Residue, then its C-alpha position, 0 to 999 in steps of 0.5 A: m156869732k151863733t153863740f151871741i145870737f143864741l144868748i140874745l134869743a135866750m134873754m128875750l125869751a126869759l124877759t118875755h116869760a117874766y113879763a107874762d106873769d106880771d099883771n101890768h104887762r098883759f093885753p088890755m082885752d085879756l081877762h084871764d086875771l079875773k080868774l073866771s069859772p067856766q060859767q062866768h067865762k061863758a056869761v062874760e064872753s057873751a056880754m063882751k060880744e054884745y058890748q063889741h057889737d053895740y060899740r061898733r054900731f056906736h062908732r058908726l053913729n059917732e062918725k055920722i054925727e061928727e060929720e054932721s057936726n063938722a058941717l054945722l061949722l061950715d054953715p053961715i050961721f052956727d046952730e048951737k042947739t043942733f050941735r049940742t043935741k047931736n053931741m048929747e045924742t052921742a053921749r047918751a048912746s055911749i052911756e047906754i052901752r056901758t050901762r048894759l055892760f056893767s049891769r050884766l057884769h054886775t050879776i056875773l062877777t064877784p067883788e074882787q073880779k069887779r075891782r080887777f075888771i075896773r082896771h080893764i075899763e080904765e085901760w080901754d078908756i085910755e086907748 
């Protein structure tokens, strides 16, 4: 029985190691595959911290706007203009956050690193 457990553990470790080297099996926020220089790493880390801070603030704003939009549905008369305005406000805020991030990264990353980063953004959008 101990031999069987040992074999299972060894196989799991071997598979884990094999997946660790595979680009398709990494954590979405893991940017190691960009192969950043130390200066780039520091600059990207700063940009990503700012992005996360902005995104948290956006998330709170979005929740508030969703509540207000839902309240509009409960009103006796649906106010399309207010609903549209609130949703445009959300979209505008999201676009501004992404624009700031992309602008900063554009000056930091090489063309190949930008291509790799796009894959990260696509993964984040799916989540």
